N, C-alpha and C positions, 0 to 999 in steps of 0.2 A: 531810051533816055524821055525823063517826065514831061509830059504834058503843060504847057502853061494855058492858065485859064487868062486870059486878059481881057476878056470880053462881060460885059454884068448886063447885058441885052437880054430880057424876057425871056428868048428862044436857048439863050445858052445851055449848054449840054456838061453835066459834070460827071465821069465816071470813077473815079475814086475818090475815099474819106480825103485826102489832102487838098483835092482841089474844092470838095466840096466846102472843105474848112475856109479855103481862100478865098473861094466868092461870098461866102456868108460874112468874112472881114470885110470885105470891098463893098460889099452892094448890102449893107445893114441899114443904112437910113433909108434907100428905095423899098426893101422890105418893110418896114416900119410905114413908110408912107403905103402901099400896097397893102395893105392889113389894114391900116385906120380908115381906107376910103372905103373896103367890103362891110368895114363894121356902121360907118354912117351910112352908107347906101342900103344897109341890112336896115335901119333901124329908121329910115327915112319911108322905105317901101311898107313896113308894118307900123305905120302912125304911131311909131316911137320914137320920135326925134324932135327936138325944137333948136331953134339957133341962138343957142347961150351958152355960156361958157362951160355951165356944168355938165351937158350933153358932149360937148366935143372934149371934155375931160374924160369922160365916161370911154369915147372912141378912143380914143389917142389910149387910154390905159388895159383897155380888151386887145386893141390891136399890138401892143407890146408883148402882151401874155401869148397872143396865137404866135405871137414871133418866135417869143422864149420857149415853146412848148416845141413848135417848129424845129427849132436848130436842135431838140433833143432827139425828135423823131424822124426826121427827114435821113440820116446819115444811113437811115435802115433801107431806104428807095432806091442808094442808088444802085443804077446808075440813072439817072434822071435829070429835070431840067429843073432847076429850084424853083422859080417863079410860078411857074405853072402846076408846079406840087405844092407852091404854099395856096394857090388860090383854091385849089380842089379841098385840100389842108380846112380851110374856112370854111368852104363851102357844105363839108361834110357835120363840121358843127353847129355852124347855124341850122344846118337842117333836123336837129336834135328836138326831141318836144320841149318848150319853154328853153331857146338855146338863151342862153348869156344869162341867167334868174334874173332878163329884166324886171324893173318892179320900179315905181315912180320912188318910193322913199327910199330906194338906195341912192338916191341924189339927194339927200341932205347928209352933211358931216358923219354923222351916226352911220347912217346906212354905208356911204363910203367906207370908212376905217372897219367897219364888221366885214364889209363884200372884200375889200380889198384885202384884208387881212387871212382869211379864208382861202382865198384865189391865189393868193402867195405861200401859205402851208400847201397846198398841193403841189408847188415845185420846190419847197424850202422843208427840209425835217425842223431846222433851228426854227421855222416860221408855227410850224407843224407841231412840235412840242411847246412854245410858247402860246397856243390857243388854251393850254388848260390855266394858265395865268391871268391869262387877259380878260377870259369868258367867264372863269369860275374861282378864281382870285388863289389858284391851286399850285403853293411853291414845290422846288425840285424833288424837294422827300416827300411833299404828297403825292407828286405823279410817281416815283420811284414804288413805294409803296402800295398805291392803286393799283397800279400795273403789274406788280409782283416782277419785276424785274430785279437781271441776277445783277453782281459786282460788275462787270464789263457795261453792259447796257447803263446801270446809273453812272456811271463815269459817263455816256456817251449825252447823258441826260443833261446832265453838270457843264458839260462843254456846250450842248446846246444852248442854254439858259445864256452864259459867258457868251459868247458869240453874238447871240440876239442882240443883247445887251449892250456890247461894242459895236456894232455894224449893222447887223440886221434891221433892228428896228425903225430905223434911220435908213435905210434903204429905202424898205417898205412904206414911211411914208410918203420919203420922195416919189416913188414911183406911183401912189395913190393918190398924191395933189393936195393933201392937206397943208392945210397955213398952222401955225403956231395959234392965230385967232381960233380958226376951226376945231383944235383940238384943245385948248382953254373952256372953249364955250359946252364942248360936250361934260368934259370935265366940272365945269359949273354945275350944268344940268342936272349930274348924279349925283352933286353935294345938293344941293337945293331940293331937288324933283325925286330921289331915288325911285320910291314905287313906279313912276310916271315911268322914270326911262328903261326898268327892269323890264316893265310889261311890254316896253316897244321891242326891246333886244328879245325877250320870246318871242316873240311875233313874226321879228323879222329873222331868226336864227332857223325856226322851223323852214322856212324858203331858202335861204341861204345852204345850211348843210344838208339838206336832200338835192339841191345842185350840184356842189361841189364833192358829196360822195359818187356822184356818176364818171368823177376822173379814178375810182378805185378799180383796181382789179376785180375779175367779175368773181373771184373767188374768198372777194373780202364783204358776204351782207350780214343786214344783222341776225343774229344770232338768237335763239329763245335764253333763257336762263339757265335750264340745262347744261345747254352747249359750253357758254360760256364755264359752268362754271367746269365743265369739263376738259376744257383748254387750260382753261389755269391750276387744274385741279393736278393735270400730269407735265404742266410744265413747259408748254409748246407754243410756238405764234407771238413771240415778242414783235415782230413786222406787223402782225395784224393787230395786235392791241395798239399799239400808239400811232398806227394809221387810219383806225377804225373810229377808235375811243374820242379820239381830238375831234373828229367830226360828227359824230353822232350823241347827241345827248341823252337819249332815251337807253342806248346799250348802259353809257357811263354811269349812268343813274343805277340800270340791272346790276350790272358789274359788283358797285357799291354796295347794295343790298346784300348780298348772298358773302362779301367780303368784309361787312363793316368790322366787324366782331377780332379780327385781327389788321387792322388800320391805326391803333392808335388814338382814337377819337374822331380822324377827319368827320367830317358833318359829312351828310350827303348834299354831291356837289348840284349848285344852283348859282346863277347866273349873279355874279361878283365883279361888275366890269371893275379893267382896270384898264387905262390906254395907254399907259407908260411903260415899259417892260420891269421887273424887278431886279431890284440895284441888289450890290455885291451886300454878301450876309442878310439878304432879305428885309433891307432898309430901304425904304419906299424915299423918293429925292423930296422936298421940301415941298413942288408944287401939288403933288399928290396928294389926295387923300386914300386913306387906308394902307395896307402893306400886306407882307407874307411870310411864312417860315421858312429858312431853307435850310433848317438843322433837322437831319435824319438819316436812316440810312435800308441799304437796300435789301430783298431778302437773297436768297444764296439759292438762286435757280440758275440751271444751267445756260450756258450762254450763246445768245444766235444774233449774226451783226443784221444790222438794220440797215436799209441800202435807200437812206434818202438823201439829197442832196444838202450841204449849210446854205446858210441866207446868203 
């Protein structure tokens, strides 16, 4: 007979995947409170806390991200006491060098947008693929050609863009806590002072991308130009290409350099911020300056499944 888990006390023990899922559904608000409290306490103890709405939003968002990761990884630790396991999970994360990529500039609307979007990309393949557009203005066909994807992977990229446009971006913005006023302010700054904003984005991306690449599998390091050329030449590593190149501007430029003659005029990737998602057929909404081209085709590479989640 299946054992019922009716308690949500911190000492509650679960012994099966079904019990874990049931307890997570019952105790999710308590888990979020627990994670947020840990983040808040950490920031206070390290002198990085201020009693204002920006820091409170930061603690809530990072607490949410830790719980979301825990829901994915916690099942592998069954049997376990989930509340205690979550505390251990967060403590291990906070013990890393430069945990949480904390930086005062990440409290600005621009910083929160870049940080939140990249954090979401660690969990969502839709967000991961969308980074190519939000950061560099690369549309679906650009991503397909630059990454040398085959027909099956190319279709996935188009589906990633579609889901992100439909629901993913709105969900991400809500999780980050950005208001319409803040989004319009970023767009206004980008329109009025593009050089200044681009310089700021370049500075922040170096810190943000280096931090979130810590979430990559150990076999996803930066490659040399020769190693990238070999990987593309032999037609493997599609998962590697999407995951690493979305989170490493230096390697993306490196890949473009040796593939540029077959890219049909795609320019060297540079920061070209787009706050809102690429609209259908590459036509941007009226409130957004700029746009992207979504027409194109992919190469004829062998297929390989990309194991990322949707937004």
